[in-house]
FIKE-858206 format. One record per residue: x, y, z of N, C-alpha, C in turn. Coordinates in steps of 0.2 Angstrom, whole numbers, plus 5000, padded with zeros to 4 digits. Example, Ala and Ser with C-alpha at 12.3 -4.5 7.8 and 13.67 -1.06 7.14 Angstrom:
% residues 2
506649725039506249785039506649845039
506449895035506849955036506450005039
END
This chain:
% residues 301
557755815498558355805495558655725497
559055695495559055635495559755625497
559955595503560555575505560855525503
561655545502562155475499562655475505
562555425506562855405514563755385511
563655365506564355345504564455345496
565255365492565055375485564655315482
564555345477564155285473564655255468
564455185469565055135464564355095461
564455105453563855065448564055015447
564554985448564954905450564654875455
564554905460564254885466563454865466
563254925463562454915462562354865457
562754835452562654805447562554725450
563054715455563154655459562554655463
562454695467561954705473561254695468
561054725463560454735459560254655457
560754625454560554555453560354515457
560554515466560354485469559554495470
559454575471558954575473558354565468
558654555461558054535457557754455457
558354435459558354335462557754345466
557854385472557354395477556754405475
556654465470556154475467555754435465
555954385458555854335456555454275461
555854255464555454215469554854225474
554854295475554354315478553654325475
553754355469553154395465552954335459
553454305457553054265452552354235452
552254215456551554175456550854205453
550954275458550554325454550754355449
551354375446551254385440551154345435
551054265435550554225430549954255431
549654255437548954285437548954335434
549354385433549254445430549254435423
549654395421549654395413548954355410
548854315415548254255413547654295413
547554355417546954395417547054455410
547654465411547654515404547554495397
547554425396547654405390547054365388
546654335394546154305394545654325387
545354295384544854305378544254355380
543754385377543354425378542654375380
542354355386541854305385541454335379
541154265379540454275374539754295378
539354325373538654365376538354295382
538154305387537854265390538354225395
539054205393539354155397539954205399
540054165407540554195411541154195410
541654245411542354245408542654185412
543254175408543754135410543954125418
544054205419544254195426543854265428
543554255434543154315436543454375441
544254365442544554405447545154375448
545654415452546254375454546154325458
545754315463545754255466545554205463
545154215458544654145455545254125450
545654175448546254145442546854115448
546854135453547454105457547254035460
546654015461546253975464546253915459
545953925453545953875445546653865445
547253905443547753885443548253825448
547953855454548153815460547753735458
547353745458546853685457547053645451
546953675446547153625439547953615439
548353665440549153635438549653635446
549253645451549553645457550153705457
550653695463550953755464551353775457
551553725455551953735448551653765443
551053765443550853805437550853875440
550853915444550953985448551653995445
552153955446552653945445553153945437
552453935433552453915425552953975421
553453965417553754005414554454035419
554354035425554954065430555654065426
555954025423556553995420556854075419
556354095413556454145408556554205412
556254235418556354285420557054275426
557054215428557654205435558254215427
558254195423558954205417558954275416
558254305416558154375412558254425418
558054405423557954465428558454455431
558854415433559554435438560054475435
560154465428560554515424560154595423
559454575422559054635421559154685426
559054645433559054695439559754725440
560154695439560754705439560954755435
560954765428560754825424560454865426
560054875429559454915431559754965438
560254935442560354965448561054995444
561354955440562054985436561855055433
561255065429561055105426560755165431
560555155437560155195442560855235445
561455175448562155215451562355265444
562455235438562855275434562355335433
561855335431561255385430561355455436
561555425442561655485449562255495448
562855455446563555485446563655525440
563355525435563455565430563255645430
562655635436562355715438562655735442
563155715445563755725452564255755449
564455855451565055885449565655835454
565255815461565855795464565555745470
566055665472565755635475565055655481
565355715484564855725489564255755489
564155775481563455815479562855775480
562355795484561755775485561255785480
560855715475560355745471559755745473
559455795469558855815471558355755468
557755765469557255705468557155705461
557055765458557055755450557455715448
558155745450558755715447558855625449
558655615454558455535455558055505450
557455545449556855525444557255515438
557555555435558055555430558455495430
558855475433559355415435559055345434
558355365437557855295436557555285429
557655345427557355335420557855295416
558355315416559055295413559055225413
558955205420558955135422558455085418
557955115416557355095412557455065404
557955135402558255115395558655075395
559355055400559655005401559454935400
558754925404558554865405558154835399
557954875396557454855390557754805386
558354815383558754735379558654655382
558654675388558454615392557754585394
557354655396556954635398556354605392
556454645388555854625380555854565379
556354525378556354435376556254395381
556454415389556254395393555354405394
555254455394554454475395554154425389
554354425385553954405377553954305379
554454285382554354215382554054215387
554154235394553754235399552754235398
552754295394552054295393551754245389
552154185384551854165379551754085383
552254075387552354005392551754025398
551754065399551154085405550354075402
550354095397549554085394549454025390
549954005388549853915383549653875388
549753865395549553825400548753855399
548653905401547753895402547353905396
547753885391547453885385547253815383
547653775386547653705385548053685381
548553735375548853715369549553715372
550053655370550553655371551053655365
551353715363551853745359552453745361
552653755366553253765369553353735374
553953685374554153625381554453675385
554853735385555053775390555153825388
555853885391555953955389556253925384
556953885383557353895378557153855372
556553815372556153795366555653845363
555353905367555053955366555554005362
556154025364556554075361556854045354
556953985354557153935347556653965341
556053945344555353945339555254005337
555154055341555254115340555654155335
556354125334556854145330556754115323
556554055324556454015318555754035314
555254065317554754085315554854155312
555054195317555154275314555754305316
556354275316557054315317556954335322
557554365326557854425331557054485332
556654485327556354525328555554495332
555454435331555054405334555254385342
555854395342556054375352555854455356
556154515350556054575353555454615351
554854565350554154595349553954635356
553754695355553454735361554054785365
554654795360555154825364555054905364
554554945360554254995361553855015366
553454955367552754955374553254955381
553854915380554354905384554554955386
554854995383555155065383554755115387
553955095385553455165387553255135394
553355075396553255055402553855065407
554455055404554855025411555155125412
555155155406555555215407555255265413
554655295411554455335417554355285424
554155215424553855175429554555165433
555255165431555855145435555855215438
555955275435555955355437555655345445
554855325444554655355449554755285456
554855225452555155175457555755185462
556255225458556755245465556655305467
556455355463556255415467555855415473
555355345473554855345479555355295482
555855255483556055215487556655275490
556955315487557355355491557055405495
556655425494556155475496555755445503
555655385502555355345508555855325515
556555315511557055295516557055355520
557155415516557455475521556855495525
556255485524555755495528555655445534
555955385532555855325537556455325541
556855355541557455375543557555415550
557655395556557455415563558055505562
557855535567558055595567558855585570
559455595567559955595571560255515567
560055485564560255445561560555445554
560655395549561055395543560555345540
560355355533559955325529560355245529
560955235529561355175527560955135534
560855145540560655105546559855085547
559555115541558855105541558655025543
558155015546558054945549557754895544
557854845546557554795540556754815538
556554815544555654815543555554895540
555854935539555855005537555955005530
556554955527556754935521556254925518
555954855520555454825516554854875515
554654925520553954955519554255015513
554855025513554955085509555055035503
555354975501555354965495554654925493
554054915497553654885496553154935493
553154995495552755045493553055085487
553755075487554055095478553755055473
553655005475553554945471552854955468
552254975473551754995472551655065467
552055115468551955175464552355165457
552655115457552955095451552455055446
552155035449551554975444550955035444
550955085448550355125447550555165441
551055165439551355205431551255155426
551555085428551855055423551255005421
550755015423550254945421549754955416
549655015414549155025407549655015400
550255035400550855015395550954925396
550854895403550954825403550454785400
549954815402549254785399549354775390
549454835387549554825379550154795378
550754785382551154725380551054675380
550654655386550454595386550054555382
549654605378549054585373549554585367
550054635366550354615360550854565358
551154555363551754505363551554425362
550954425365550654355364550154355359
549954415355549554405349549854365343
549454325338549754295334550054355329
550454335324550754385319550354395314
550654495314550154525310549454535312
549254535318548554545323548454605322
549254645325549154725326549854765321
549654745315549954795311550254845312
549854895317550054975319550354965325
550654915328550854925334550354915340
550554955344550254975352549555005351
549755065345549155075342548455065342
548554995337548054955336547754915343
548254895348548254865354547654905357
547754955358547555015362546755025358
546655035352545955045348545654995351
545954935349545454885351545254865357
545654875362545554855369544854925371
545154975369544655045372543955035368
543855015361543354995359542854925361
543354865361542754805364542854805371
543154835377543154805384543254885388
543154935382543255015388543855025391
543955095394544655115396544855075403
544255055407544755005412544954945411
544754915406545354855402546054875403
546254935402546954955404547254955410
546954935414546954905423546754845424
546754785419546654725419547154705425
547054645428547554635431547754665436
547454745437547554765443547754755451
547354705453547254675460548054635460
547954595455548554555456549354575455
549254635454549854675451550154715460
549654745462549654775465549954725473
549454665473549554635479550154605478
550354585471551254555470551854625471
551554685471551954745469552254745477
551854745482552354765490552754705491
552554635492553054585495553554575490
553454585483554054565478554654605480
554454665479554954735477555154745484
554854735491555154735497555654695497
555554625495556054575493556654605490
556554645485557054655478557454705483
557254755486557754815490558054805497
557654735500557854725505558454675502
558454635496559054595494559554635491
559454685488559954735486560154765491
559954795498560254835503560754785506
560554705507560954665511561754645507
561454645500562054635496562654675494
562154755496562754805495563054815502
562654805507563154805515563554755515
563654695512564054655512564654665508
564654695500565054715497565554775498
565154825502565554875507565854845512
565854795516566154755519566654725517
566554675512567154635509567554675504
567254715500567654765495567554855495
567654865501567754945502567854985497
568454985493568655015488568454995481
567954945481567754935474567154995470
END
């Protein structure tokens, strides 16, 4: 069972989650760039080496060719999108928990926490999908050598001109398939680890910074263990030319399995897992620090 030290405030979750999301982007974006480039690189021709042999090769080539800013390519879109997205994510989680409580003192079971986390994944899709679409397009254009978009706003404008709002929201179903179960796993794992790591006789709210980092980092790993196959499909679908996959994710899945095998669903796995721990540790630490500040500054919010 998961302990609730204080009554749940979805509004505080909204504010603290936004700060946590900013921390996550700054720490995790370089390896997210590597992940997307590995997932979207074209299949190598017979007898020819792949564009990138793996995570570290992609990281090294990006750094050499484009400098440190190459690793932060496309970060404007997730910063603009992730801050409100994580705010909405944590708000959805707080609301999901509150809806399942008959009274403020109720302690939720882990399946109930999983359900609240799944609700947060539904809440975030509307913000996440366009941000992910723009981010992926900007990340792959640098590696392809073609400069079609000058930045996030230019990319959004051109997508709207070409395909309307549907073009900006391309990949919504795959984003839902990724984020709903993964968010449930994310929050359930974090709450479970916080309880395990809390010393006997202490409150969860008194957990030390290193233990919060460990719980947040491992929660991020569990999140991506669930999310990476639909994430591979989403990245491929969102960066494909219009009309390439008329039947949506089924066509992407069929092509990937046929051409590259089942293991292609785990492309970028190393980059994701290397990124998952520090990025999500930073996210949850940022959330907890912001929540403590809000509890101190506005105890009745």
